[in-house]
C-alpha positions as CSV (number, residue, x, y, z in Angstrom):
1,M,-12.2,27.5,-2.5
2,S,-13.4,31.1,-1.9
3,I,-11.2,34.1,-1.2
4,I,-12.7,34.2,2.3
5,N,-11.5,30.6,3.0
6,L,-8.1,31.1,1.4
7,T,-7.6,34.2,3.5
8,A,-8.7,32.5,6.7
9,L,-6.4,29.5,5.8
10,G,-3.5,31.9,5.4
11,L,-4.3,33.5,8.8
12,T,-3.7,30.1,10.5
13,V,0.0,30.2,9.5
14,P,1.1,32.6,12.3
15,H,-0.3,30.3,15.0
16,L,1.2,27.2,13.4
17,A,4.5,29.0,13.4
18,V,4.2,29.8,17.1
19,L,3.4,26.2,17.8
20,A,6.6,25.2,16.2
21,L,8.6,27.3,18.7
22,P,9.8,25.6,21.8
23,E,8.2,27.1,24.9
24,S,11.6,28.0,26.2
25,S,12.2,30.2,23.2
26,S,12.4,34.0,23.9
27,L,10.1,34.4,20.9
28,F,7.3,32.3,22.5
29,S,4.6,33.9,24.7
30,L,1.1,32.8,25.7
31,T,-0.2,36.1,24.7
32,L,1.2,35.7,21.2
33,A,-0.1,32.1,21.0
34,A,-3.6,33.2,22.0
35,A,-3.7,36.2,19.6
36,T,-2.5,34.2,16.6
37,K,-4.8,31.3,17.5
38,C,-7.9,33.6,17.6
39,L,-7.0,35.6,14.5
40,P,-8.4,33.3,11.7
41,I,-11.5,32.6,13.8
42,A,-12.2,36.3,14.3
43,Y,-12.0,36.8,10.6
44,L,-14.3,33.9,9.9
45,A,-16.8,35.1,12.5
46,R,-17.0,38.5,11.1
47,D,-17.7,37.2,7.6
48,A,-20.1,34.4,8.7
49,Y,-22.2,36.7,10.9
50,S,-23.3,38.7,7.9
51,R,-24.7,35.5,6.3
52,N,-25.8,33.6,9.4
53,A,-25.9,35.2,12.8
54,S,-25.9,31.9,14.7
55,V,-22.9,30.6,12.9
56,G,-21.1,33.9,13.4
57,A,-21.9,33.8,17.1
58,G,-20.7,30.2,17.3
59,L,-17.4,31.1,15.8
60,A,-17.0,34.1,18.2
61,L,-17.7,31.9,21.2
62,G,-15.1,29.4,20.0
63,M,-12.6,32.2,19.7
64,I,-13.2,33.2,23.3
65,G,-12.8,29.5,24.3
66,D,-9.6,29.4,22.4
67,A,-8.2,32.3,24.4
68,F,-9.1,30.6,27.7
69,L,-7.5,27.3,26.7
70,C,-4.4,29.0,25.3
71,I,-3.7,31.3,28.2
72,D,-4.0,28.5,30.8
73,H,-5.1,25.2,29.4
74,H,-5.8,23.6,32.8
75,G,-6.7,26.7,34.9
76,Y,-9.4,27.8,32.5
77,F,-10.4,24.5,31.1
78,A,-14.0,24.8,32.4
79,Q,-14.4,28.3,31.0
80,G,-13.1,27.3,27.6
81,L,-15.3,24.2,27.6
82,G,-18.3,26.4,28.4
83,C,-17.6,28.8,25.6
84,F,-17.3,25.9,23.1
85,L,-20.5,24.4,24.5
86,L,-22.4,27.6,23.8
87,G,-20.8,27.8,20.4
88,H,-22.0,24.3,19.5
89,L,-25.5,25.2,20.7
90,A,-25.4,28.2,18.3
91,Y,-24.4,25.9,15.5
92,L,-27.3,23.6,16.4
93,R,-29.7,26.6,16.4
94,S,-28.4,27.5,12.9
95,L,-29.1,24.0,11.6
96,H,-32.6,24.1,13.1
97,M,-33.5,27.6,11.8
98,R,-32.1,26.8,8.3
99,N,-33.9,23.5,7.8
100,K,-36.8,23.2,10.3
101,D,-38.1,20.1,8.4
102,T,-34.8,18.2,8.7
103,P,-35.7,14.6,9.6
104,L,-34.8,13.2,13.0
105,A,-32.7,10.4,11.4
106,P,-33.0,8.2,14.5
107,V,-30.6,5.5,13.2
108,V,-27.9,8.1,12.7
109,G,-28.7,9.7,16.1
110,A,-28.5,6.3,17.8
111,A,-25.1,5.6,16.2
112,F,-23.6,8.9,17.4
113,A,-25.1,8.3,20.9
114,G,-23.8,4.8,21.1
115,A,-20.3,5.7,20.1
116,G,-20.3,8.6,22.5
117,A,-21.5,6.5,25.4
118,V,-18.8,3.9,24.8
119,V,-16.0,6.5,24.7
120,L,-17.4,8.4,27.7
121,R,-17.9,5.5,30.0
122,S,-15.0,3.3,29.0
123,V,-12.3,5.8,28.2
124,L,-12.8,9.4,29.3
125,L,-14.9,9.6,32.5
126,P,-12.7,7.2,34.5
127,K,-9.8,9.6,34.0
128,V,-11.7,13.0,34.2
129,P,-11.6,14.8,37.6
130,A,-14.9,14.4,39.5
131,E,-15.8,18.1,39.3
132,L,-15.5,18.0,35.5
133,R,-17.4,14.8,34.7
134,V,-20.8,16.4,34.4
135,P,-19.6,19.4,32.2
136,V,-17.6,17.0,30.0
137,S,-20.6,14.7,29.6
138,I,-22.8,17.6,28.6
139,Y,-20.2,18.9,26.2
140,V,-19.7,15.5,24.5
141,T,-23.5,15.0,24.2
142,T,-23.8,18.5,22.5
143,I,-21.0,18.0,20.0
144,L,-22.4,14.5,19.1
145,A,-25.8,16.2,18.6
146,L,-24.0,18.6,16.2
147,G,-22.7,15.6,14.2
148,W,-26.1,13.9,14.2
149,R,-28.0,17.0,13.0
150,S,-25.3,17.8,10.4
151,A,-25.7,14.3,9.1
152,A,-29.5,14.7,9.0
153,R,-29.1,17.9,7.1
154,L,-27.0,16.1,4.5
155,L,-29.6,13.3,4.3
156,R,-32.3,15.8,3.8
157,A,-30.5,17.6,1.0
158,N,-29.8,14.4,-0.9
159,K,-33.3,13.0,-0.4
160,H,-35.0,16.2,-1.7
161,K,-32.4,16.6,-4.5
162,E,-31.8,20.2,-3.5
163,N,-29.7,22.5,-5.6
164,K,-25.9,21.8,-5.8
165,S,-25.0,24.7,-3.6
166,E,-27.2,23.5,-0.6
167,I,-25.9,19.9,-1.0
168,S,-22.3,21.1,-1.1
169,K,-22.9,23.2,2.0
170,A,-24.5,20.3,3.8
171,R,-21.5,18.1,2.9
172,V,-19.0,20.7,4.1
173,G,-21.0,21.2,7.3
174,F,-21.0,17.5,8.1
175,A,-17.3,17.3,7.4
176,G,-16.8,20.2,9.8
177,A,-18.8,18.6,12.5
178,I,-16.8,15.3,12.2
179,S,-13.5,17.2,12.2
180,F,-14.6,19.0,15.4
181,I,-15.4,15.7,17.0
182,V,-12.0,14.3,16.1
183,S,-10.2,17.5,17.3
184,D,-12.0,17.4,20.7
185,L,-11.5,13.6,21.1
186,V,-7.7,14.0,20.6
187,L,-7.6,17.0,23.0
188,A,-9.6,15.0,25.6
189,L,-7.4,11.9,25.3
190,D,-4.2,14.0,25.5
191,T,-5.5,16.0,28.5
192,F,-7.1,13.3,30.6
193,V,-6.0,9.9,29.5
194,S,-2.4,9.8,28.2
195,P,-0.2,11.9,25.9
196,V,-1.1,11.6,22.2
197,P,1.9,12.0,19.8
198,F,1.7,15.3,17.9
199,A,-1.5,16.1,19.7
200,R,-1.3,19.8,19.4
201,W,-0.8,19.6,15.6
202,I,-3.6,17.1,15.2
203,V,-5.9,19.2,17.4
204,M,-5.2,22.5,15.7
205,G,-5.3,21.1,12.2
206,T,-8.7,19.4,12.7
207,Y,-10.0,22.4,14.7
208,Y,-9.2,24.9,12.0
209,A,-10.5,22.6,9.3
210,A,-13.8,22.3,11.3
211,Q,-14.3,26.0,11.8
212,L,-13.5,26.7,8.2
213,A,-16.0,24.1,7.0
214,I,-18.7,25.2,9.4
215,A,-18.3,28.8,8.3
216,A,-18.5,27.8,4.7
217,S,-21.6,25.8,5.3
218,A,-23.6,28.8,6.6
């Protein structure tokens, strides 16, 4: 693991410590929670931007989305969702610009689309408020597209027997996309369907893992 990733990993500790505080504690504040949550992402964005502007922009947009969701999870949910949507579009642009000849991998795409359709129609949309159904559907489609294109990048790297560095980055990027999907799925279930045990720990653990991996894959 690089010094950049180790430093970013260390910067997640303050927010995890804040999460461990009861909200009734005099030490807890939403401002502190938002600041500590954004800190490692800001660090990753600054480093990634010098290597890949699209990934850096995606991280920065995610950081803004973090602030919206942390300050008022329900009141600013749409704004946070919009920031993360734009961030995923930036990640998709990075995948396209980096490997313009990446295959479509229709079977993989169909698998992601099928799984997403089942979860949306059967689990999420019946519980999502009417005014959020279209934004949530667009967001789910976008993040599943990120998983699909990340998988296609990995298939391309393996098929063409690219250098070990590119194969490693493709693997890490795919792992990051999957981790992001898991994080968002748990968040959506906890927000709209029913409480998920240890949801905030699962969401933040997989979220930080996803952003670290995507930054490393740039």
